[in-house]
SEKESE-558905 format. One record per residue (C-alpha): residue number from 1; x, y, z. Coordinates in steps of 0.25 Angstrom, whole numbers, padded with zeros to 4 digits. Example, Ala and Ser with C-alpha at 12.3 -4.5 7.8 and 13.67 -1.06 7.14 Angstrom:
# residues 2
    nr       x       y       z
     1    0049   -0018    0031
     2    0055   -0004    0029
//
This chain:
# residues 299
    nr       x       y       z
     1   -0002    0072    0025
     2   -0003    0059    0017
     3    0001    0053    0004
     4   -0010    0045   -0004
     5   -0007    0032   -0013
     6   -0018    0027   -0022
     7   -0020    0012   -0024
     8   -0026    0007   -0037
     9   -0025   -0002   -0048
    10   -0027   -0001   -0063
    11   -0041   -0003   -0069
    12   -0036    0000   -0083
    13   -0024    0008   -0089
    14   -0030    0021   -0091
    15   -0037    0021   -0078
    16   -0024    0017   -0070
    17   -0016    0028   -0077
    18   -0026    0038   -0074
    19   -0027    0034   -0060
    20   -0012    0035   -0058
    21   -0012    0049   -0064
    22   -0023    0054   -0055
    23   -0017    0048   -0043
    24   -0004    0055   -0045
    25   -0011    0068   -0049
    26   -0020    0068   -0036
    27   -0007    0066   -0028
    28   -0007    0052   -0024
    29    0006    0048   -0019
    30    0006    0033   -0024
    31   -0002    0024   -0034
    32   -0003    0010   -0028
    33   -0007   -0003   -0034
    34   -0011   -0015   -0027
    35   -0004   -0029   -0029
    36   -0014   -0041   -0029
    37   -0010   -0049   -0041
    38   -0022   -0055   -0048
    39   -0032   -0044   -0043
    40   -0025   -0031   -0047
    41   -0015   -0025   -0057
    42   -0001   -0027   -0055
    43    0004   -0015   -0047
    44    0017   -0012   -0053
    45    0012   -0013   -0067
    46    0001   -0004   -0064
    47    0010    0006   -0056
    48    0020    0006   -0068
    49    0009    0011   -0077
    50    0005    0022   -0067
    51    0020    0026   -0066
    52    0020    0029   -0081
    53    0010    0040   -0080
    54    0013    0046   -0066
    55    0025    0053   -0061
    56    0024    0055   -0046
    57    0015    0045   -0039
    58    0021    0033   -0033
    59    0017    0019   -0037
    60    0017    0007   -0028
    61    0011   -0006   -0025
    62    0001   -0007   -0014
    63    0005   -0017   -0011
    64    0013   -0028   -0018
    65    0010   -0042   -0012
    66    0023   -0047   -0006
    67    0017   -0061   -0004
    68    0018   -0063   -0019
    69    0028   -0053   -0024
    70    0043   -0056   -0026
    71    0052   -0045   -0022
    72    0060   -0045   -0035
    73    0048   -0044   -0044
    74    0042   -0034   -0035
    75    0055   -0025   -0034
    76    0056   -0026   -0049
    77    0041   -0021   -0051
    78    0043   -0009   -0041
    79    0057   -0005   -0046
    80    0051   -0005   -0060
    81    0039    0004   -0055
    82    0049    0013   -0049
    83    0057    0014   -0062
    84    0045    0017   -0071
    85    0039    0027   -0061
    86    0051    0035   -0059
    87    0053    0030   -0044
    88    0038    0030   -0039
    89    0037    0015   -0035
    90    0032    0010   -0021
    91    0033   -0004   -0017
    92    0021   -0007   -0009
    93    0020   -0021   -0002
    94    0011   -0029    0006
    95    0011   -0044    0012
    96   -0001   -0048    0003
    97   -0014   -0055    0008
    98   -0022   -0060   -0004
    99   -0021   -0075   -0005
   100   -0024   -0076   -0019
   101   -0012   -0068   -0023
   102   -0003   -0079   -0016
   103   -0011   -0090   -0023
   104   -0009   -0084   -0037
   105    0006   -0084   -0036
   106    0006   -0098   -0030
   107    0010   -0094   -0016
   108    0005   -0097   -0002
   109    0000   -0085    0005
   110    0007   -0084    0018
   111    0001   -0080    0031
   112    0002   -0066    0036
   113    0016   -0067    0042
   114    0021   -0074    0029
   115    0015   -0063    0021
   116    0022   -0052    0029
   117    0035   -0059    0029
   118    0034   -0060    0014
   119    0030   -0045    0013
   120    0042   -0041    0021
   121    0052   -0049    0014
   122    0047   -0045    0000
   123    0046   -0030    0004
   124    0060   -0031    0009
   125    0066   -0038   -0003
   126    0059   -0029   -0013
   127    0064   -0016   -0006
   128    0078   -0022   -0006
   129    0077   -0026   -0021
   130    0072   -0012   -0024
   131    0084   -0006   -0016
   132    0094   -0014   -0025
   133    0098   -0024   -0015
   134    0101   -0039   -0018
   135    0090   -0047   -0010
   136    0091   -0061   -0005
   137    0080   -0066    0004
   138    0078   -0080    0009
   139    0065   -0082    0018
   140    0052   -0090    0018
   141    0045   -0077    0013
   142    0055   -0073    0002
   143    0067   -0079   -0006
   144    0076   -0070   -0015
   145    0090   -0072   -0019
   146    0100   -0061   -0023
   147    0088   -0053   -0029
   148    0092   -0039   -0035
   149    0083   -0029   -0043
   150    0093   -0024   -0053
   151    0083   -0018   -0062
   152    0075   -0010   -0062
   153    0080   -0001   -0050
   154    0070    0008   -0043
   155    0071    0023   -0046
   156    0070    0026   -0031
   157    0080    0021   -0021
   158    0069    0016   -0012
   159    0055    0012   -0018
   160    0045    0014   -0006
   161    0040    0002    0001
   162    0025    0002    0006
   163    0020   -0010    0014
   164    0005   -0011    0015
   165    0001   -0019    0027
   166   -0007   -0020    0040
   167    0002   -0032    0046
   168    0009   -0029    0059
   169    0022   -0035    0055
   170    0022   -0029    0041
   171    0018   -0015    0046
   172    0030   -0015    0055
   173    0039   -0020    0044
   174    0034   -0010    0034
   175    0035    0002    0044
   176    0050   -0002    0045
   177    0053   -0005    0030
   178    0043    0002    0021
   179    0041    0016    0017
   180    0026    0015    0018
   181    0017    0006    0027
   182    0004    0004    0020
   183   -0006    0002    0032
   184   -0017   -0006    0026
   185   -0026   -0008    0038
   186   -0028   -0023    0033
   187   -0032   -0034    0043
   188   -0034   -0049    0040
   189   -0036   -0053    0026
   190   -0051   -0057    0023
   191   -0056   -0070    0017
   192   -0055   -0064    0003
   193   -0040   -0064    0005
   194   -0039   -0049    0000
   195   -0047   -0040    0009
   196   -0044   -0037    0023
   197   -0050   -0034    0037
   198   -0046   -0020    0041
   199   -0037   -0016    0053
   200   -0043   -0002    0054
   201   -0045    0000    0069
   202   -0037    0012    0073
   203   -0029    0005    0083
   204   -0025   -0006    0072
   205   -0020    0006    0063
   206   -0012    0011    0075
   207   -0006   -0002    0077
   208   -0003   -0004    0062
   209    0004    0010    0062
   210    0012    0007    0074
   211    0018   -0005    0068
   212    0021    0002    0055
   213    0028    0013    0063
   214    0035    0004    0072
   215    0048    0002    0064
   216    0048    0014    0054
   217    0043    0026    0048
   218    0036    0021    0035
   219    0025    0030    0030
   220    0011    0024    0033
   221    0000    0023    0022
   222   -0014    0018    0024
   223   -0022    0010    0014
   224   -0035    0017    0013
   225   -0047    0008    0010
   226   -0058    0019    0010
   227   -0058    0033    0004
   228   -0071    0041    0004
   229   -0073    0056    0004
   230   -0086    0058    0011
   231   -0094    0068    0020
   232   -0099    0056    0028
   233   -0087    0047    0032
   234   -0095    0041    0043
   235   -0105    0035    0033
   236   -0094    0030    0024
   237   -0086    0023    0036
   238   -0098    0018    0045
   239   -0100    0005    0038
   240   -0085    0002    0037
   241   -0083    0005    0051
   242   -0094   -0004    0056
   243   -0089   -0016    0048
   244   -0075   -0013    0054
   245   -0080   -0012    0068
   246   -0074    0002    0070
   247   -0080    0016    0072
   248   -0082    0025    0060
   249   -0073    0035    0067
   250   -0062    0025    0068
   251   -0063    0021    0054
   252   -0063    0036    0049
   253   -0049    0036    0056
   254   -0043    0024    0049
   255   -0033    0028    0038
   256   -0038    0017    0029
   257   -0051    0025    0027
   258   -0051    0039    0021
   259   -0066    0043    0022
   260   -0072    0057    0024
   261   -0072    0071    0019
   262   -0059    0076    0013
   263   -0056    0084    0026
   264   -0059    0071    0034
   265   -0050    0063    0025
   266   -0039    0073    0026
   267   -0040    0074    0041
   268   -0040    0058    0042
   269   -0027    0057    0035
   270   -0021    0068    0044
   271   -0026    0060    0056
   272   -0020    0047    0050
   273   -0007    0054    0049
   274   -0007    0059    0063
   275   -0011    0046    0070
   276   -0004    0035    0061
   277    0006    0043    0053
   278   -0001    0038    0040
   279    0004    0047    0028
   280    0000    0038    0016
   281   -0013    0032    0011
   282   -0016    0022    0000
   283   -0030    0024   -0006
   284   -0038    0017   -0017
   285   -0042    0021   -0030
   286   -0055    0028   -0026
   287   -0047    0038   -0018
   288   -0040    0044   -0030
   289   -0052    0053   -0032
   290   -0056    0054   -0018
   291   -0043    0058   -0012
   292   -0036    0064   -0024
   293   -0042    0078   -0021
   294   -0038    0077   -0006
   295   -0023    0073   -0008
   296   -0018    0087   -0008
   297   -0024    0088    0007
   298   -0019    0074    0011
   299   -0005    0075    0005
//
């Protein structure tokens, strides 16, 4: 019915390796690591460590910030991860949003259009490098000259590309070019430069899915912000629904929330597939224990 990815980052070596083992044993499809330089671990270093003590779980960035990453360096990281994991790397990319990350590398953070242009250019160039092509790009968002990733070469012929976004133009591009479209449900970036408003109204999700579906058949993955197994979903959701200005009933249908009894969560995942075609979910660390026992029913 659905595949589940677990997003986390290291706290210490022993805990991280134990988490990777447990995620694989529970049946999670992918272990994901965020990319926020200065505020979290380097994703590909963490994932390479996890690769050494796992054998089947895929390993990917969720998501690499295209605004501050260069395609050649990114491709080398992903190809190396694919080699040391025996062909389990996933390239997850997004346009980025946190101003401090641009400041830290001495770049000016573009507006939305500029960030999307850069993401498309970096994603395309990185995929081409991983495929063994010689890449030349001359544009305002990216410049490269005769770039070739000679070594290391990825194990797989194609490293899967995941693009996480809620931007209309990037959703359409990802639907045409990516293997997985990560539906984030994000709206406008808040004043702290990191958190977002939510675009969780059912009609908004309908529109996001329609854009992602307009040009291709990429798998759809929802980034889940809340997981709770409870006999009283209404009590858990009521405060959130009020703050967001939507009904509890509508919030219970949002794919970015999995709250309820085990049977209710299984039923919700089934409805999401029927309504939107969502077949993948990315969940946070706390969901390892909450959803792990449910994965045989959800898979």
